[in-house]
C-alpha positions as CSV (number, residue, x, y, z in Angstrom):
1,X,-7.0,-14.2,15.6
2,X,-7.9,-11.3,18.2
3,X,-9.2,-8.0,16.4
4,X,-8.0,-5.1,18.6
5,X,-9.8,-1.9,18.5
6,X,-8.9,1.2,20.3
7,X,-11.8,3.2,21.6
8,X,-11.1,7.3,22.0
9,X,-13.8,9.6,23.8
10,X,-13.7,13.1,24.2
11,X,-15.7,16.4,24.8
12,X,-16.3,18.6,21.6
13,X,-16.5,21.6,24.1
14,X,-12.6,22.1,25.5
15,X,-11.0,24.8,27.1
16,X,-10.4,28.0,24.6
17,X,-6.8,27.3,24.6
18,X,-7.1,23.5,23.7
19,X,-9.4,24.6,21.0
20,X,-7.0,26.9,19.7
21,X,-4.5,23.9,19.5
22,X,-6.8,21.7,17.9
23,X,-8.0,24.6,15.3
24,X,-4.2,24.9,14.2
25,X,-4.1,21.2,13.1
26,X,-6.9,21.6,10.5
27,X,-6.7,21.8,6.7
28,X,-7.3,24.9,4.6
29,X,-10.5,22.9,3.3
30,X,-11.5,21.8,6.9
31,X,-10.9,25.3,8.2
32,X,-13.4,26.5,5.4
33,X,-16.0,23.6,6.3
34,X,-15.8,24.7,9.8
35,X,-16.6,28.2,9.0
36,X,-19.6,27.2,6.9
37,X,-21.4,26.2,10.0
38,X,-24.2,28.8,10.9
39,X,-23.8,28.5,14.7
40,X,-20.6,29.1,16.8
41,X,-20.8,26.1,18.7
42,X,-21.2,23.9,15.4
43,X,-18.1,25.6,14.2
44,X,-16.1,24.9,17.5
45,X,-17.3,21.2,17.5
46,X,-16.5,20.5,14.3
47,X,-13.0,21.8,14.9
48,X,-12.4,20.3,18.2
49,X,-13.9,16.8,16.9
50,X,-11.4,17.0,13.3
51,X,-8.3,18.5,15.4
52,X,-8.3,15.7,18.0
53,X,-8.9,13.2,15.5
54,X,-5.8,14.5,13.7
55,X,-3.9,14.0,17.0
56,X,-4.8,10.6,17.7
57,X,-4.3,9.4,13.9
58,X,-0.8,11.3,13.9
59,X,0.1,8.9,17.4
60,X,-0.4,6.0,15.3
61,X,1.4,7.0,11.8
62,X,3.9,9.2,13.5
63,X,2.9,12.2,11.4
64,X,2.7,15.5,12.8
65,X,-1.2,16.3,13.1
66,X,-1.2,19.0,10.3
67,X,0.5,17.0,7.9
68,X,-1.8,13.9,7.9
69,X,-3.4,13.6,4.3
70,X,-7.0,12.7,5.2
71,X,-8.7,11.5,1.9
72,X,-12.6,10.8,1.3
73,X,-14.0,7.8,0.2
74,X,-16.8,7.7,-2.3
75,X,-19.4,8.1,0.5
76,X,-17.4,11.2,2.3
77,X,-16.4,8.8,4.7
78,X,-12.4,10.0,5.6
79,X,-9.8,7.7,5.9
80,X,-6.2,7.4,5.4
81,X,-4.4,5.6,2.5
82,X,-1.9,3.3,4.3
83,X,-4.0,3.0,7.3
84,X,-5.1,2.6,10.3
85,X,-8.6,1.9,9.8
86,X,-11.1,4.2,11.8
87,X,-14.3,6.0,12.0
88,X,-15.4,8.7,13.9
89,X,-19.1,9.6,15.5
90,X,-20.3,12.5,17.8
91,X,-23.4,13.3,19.5
92,X,-24.8,16.1,22.1
93,X,-21.2,17.6,22.1
94,X,-19.1,14.4,22.1
95,X,-16.9,12.5,19.8
96,X,-16.1,8.8,19.6
97,X,-13.4,7.4,17.7
98,X,-12.7,3.7,16.7
99,X,-9.4,2.6,15.5
100,X,-7.9,-0.8,14.2
101,X,-5.0,-1.7,11.9
102,X,-6.5,-3.9,9.1
103,X,-10.2,-4.0,9.1
104,X,-12.8,-1.8,7.9
105,X,-15.3,-0.5,10.7
106,X,-17.9,1.8,11.7
107,X,-19.1,3.4,14.9
108,X,-22.1,5.6,16.2
109,X,-23.1,7.0,19.4
110,X,-26.7,8.7,19.7
111,X,-27.9,10.5,22.7
112,X,-31.8,9.8,23.6
113,X,-34.2,12.2,22.2
114,X,-37.9,12.1,21.5
115,X,-39.0,9.9,18.9
116,X,-42.0,8.9,17.6
117,X,-42.8,4.8,17.0
118,X,-43.6,6.0,13.3
119,X,-39.9,6.4,13.0
120,X,-39.3,2.7,13.8
121,X,-42.1,1.8,11.4
122,X,-40.8,3.7,8.6
123,X,-37.0,2.6,8.8
124,X,-36.8,-0.6,10.9
125,X,-37.3,-4.4,9.5
126,X,-40.2,-6.3,10.4
127,X,-38.0,-8.5,13.2
128,X,-37.0,-5.2,14.7
129,X,-40.0,-3.7,14.9
130,X,-41.3,-6.7,16.4
131,X,-38.6,-6.9,19.0
132,X,-39.6,-3.3,20.0
133,X,-43.2,-4.6,20.4
134,X,-42.2,-6.8,23.1
135,X,-40.2,-4.4,25.5
136,X,-41.9,-2.5,27.9
137,X,-43.1,0.9,27.1
138,X,-40.4,2.7,29.5
139,X,-37.9,0.5,27.7
140,X,-39.0,1.4,23.9
141,X,-36.9,4.2,23.6
142,X,-33.7,2.2,24.8
143,X,-34.5,-0.5,22.8
144,X,-35.0,2.0,19.8
145,X,-31.6,3.4,20.1
146,X,-29.6,0.2,20.2
147,X,-31.2,-0.7,17.2
148,X,-30.4,2.5,15.8
149,X,-26.7,2.9,16.7
150,X,-26.2,-0.8,15.7
151,X,-27.5,-0.4,12.2
152,X,-25.9,3.2,11.6
153,X,-22.4,1.5,13.0
154,X,-22.8,-1.5,10.4
155,X,-23.7,1.0,7.4
156,X,-20.9,3.2,7.9
157,X,-18.7,-0.3,8.3
158,X,-19.6,-1.0,4.8
159,X,-19.5,2.4,3.3
160,X,-22.9,2.6,2.0
161,X,-24.3,5.6,3.2
162,X,-27.7,6.5,2.1
163,X,-27.7,3.8,-0.5
164,X,-28.4,1.1,2.0
165,X,-31.9,1.0,3.2
166,X,-32.2,0.4,7.0
167,X,-35.0,-1.9,6.8
168,X,-33.1,-4.3,4.3
169,X,-30.9,-6.0,7.1
170,X,-31.6,-7.0,10.5
171,X,-29.7,-6.4,14.0
172,X,-30.8,-7.3,17.5
173,X,-32.5,-5.1,20.3
174,X,-31.2,-7.1,23.1
175,X,-29.1,-5.1,25.3
176,X,-27.4,-8.4,26.1
177,X,-26.2,-9.1,22.8
178,X,-25.4,-7.2,19.8
179,X,-25.2,-9.1,16.5
180,X,-26.1,-9.1,12.9
181,X,-29.0,-11.0,12.1
182,X,-29.5,-10.8,8.3
183,X,-27.3,-8.8,5.5
184,X,-28.6,-8.4,1.9
185,X,-27.0,-10.4,-0.7
186,X,-26.9,-7.4,-3.0
187,X,-24.0,-5.8,-0.9
188,X,-21.4,-8.5,-1.2
189,X,-21.1,-8.1,2.7
190,X,-20.8,-12.0,3.3
191,X,-22.7,-13.8,6.0
192,X,-23.8,-12.2,9.2
193,X,-21.6,-14.2,11.5
194,X,-18.8,-12.7,9.5
195,X,-19.4,-9.2,11.2
196,X,-19.1,-8.5,15.1
197,X,-21.4,-6.1,17.0
198,X,-20.2,-4.4,20.1
199,X,-22.4,-2.1,22.2
200,X,-21.3,0.2,25.1
201,X,-23.0,3.3,26.7
202,X,-21.5,6.5,27.8
203,X,-24.6,6.8,29.9
204,X,-27.8,5.3,30.3
205,X,-29.4,7.3,27.8
206,X,-26.2,7.4,25.5
207,X,-25.7,4.2,23.7
208,X,-23.2,3.4,21.1
209,X,-22.2,0.6,18.9
210,X,-19.1,-0.6,16.6
211,X,-19.3,-2.8,13.5
212,X,-16.3,-4.6,12.2
213,X,-15.9,-7.5,9.9
214,X,-14.0,-10.1,12.0
215,X,-14.6,-13.2,10.2
216,X,-16.5,-14.4,13.2
217,X,-13.8,-13.4,16.0
218,X,-14.9,-11.5,18.8
219,X,-12.8,-8.0,18.9
220,X,-11.3,-6.9,22.3
221,X,-12.1,-3.3,22.5
222,X,-9.7,-1.3,24.5
223,X,-10.6,2.3,26.0
224,X,-7.8,4.2,25.4
225,X,-9.1,7.8,26.5
226,X,-12.5,8.5,27.9
227,X,-13.7,11.6,30.1
228,X,-17.0,9.7,30.5
229,X,-17.5,6.6,32.8
230,X,-17.8,4.2,30.2
231,X,-20.1,1.1,30.4
232,X,-19.2,-1.8,28.2
233,X,-22.8,-4.3,27.3
234,X,-22.3,-8.0,27.8
235,X,-20.7,-9.2,25.0
236,X,-18.3,-6.4,24.6
237,X,-14.5,-6.7,25.6
238,X,-13.6,-4.8,28.5
239,X,-10.6,-2.3,27.9
């Protein structure tokens, strides 16, 4: 059975009239949350992200965006009681949303930024650190953020949040193959082979990953909306 995933990507810096439209979709709680951000840019990014999320999910459910009843799971992950499953990530003024009918999933995007090797020593597993050590020096940062986005996507799919230590499971660092190598038996997450990781890039310094429990089937990822020239890595389905 094919697991179909829709991928949506949009800018969090829309034109003023578009931001007004998106802001009108927010619930009172979301509007109050936006107002709590100190910086205006962060307030606007939250409104643009949550407003567009509501528009997209409204298209799947046939519900006006402002009428959607978004609730939070125990770890704060937003969800719809009757589906579809979705997950949202944002970085550097961009948002990425993954949507699928029947499978919990997670997505993460991260633009490259300066990072010390001590961060990998602190958070990554032994095998992941070894994989990074085998990379050329000028490829280390790309390998680091490939691992980081894959781990974050899996944590979000499992809805574990900060309760899941980053060094307690393994993913690949290889650009050619995104894969889960080891899972802790404590999470009731099944075998690594039952999970699919798909990597993509918004740019050479802007990787992303999607994690979904498929039982071994490879997902078909379809780009529904993208304002950047998305590049899928080998192993991911083309939109």
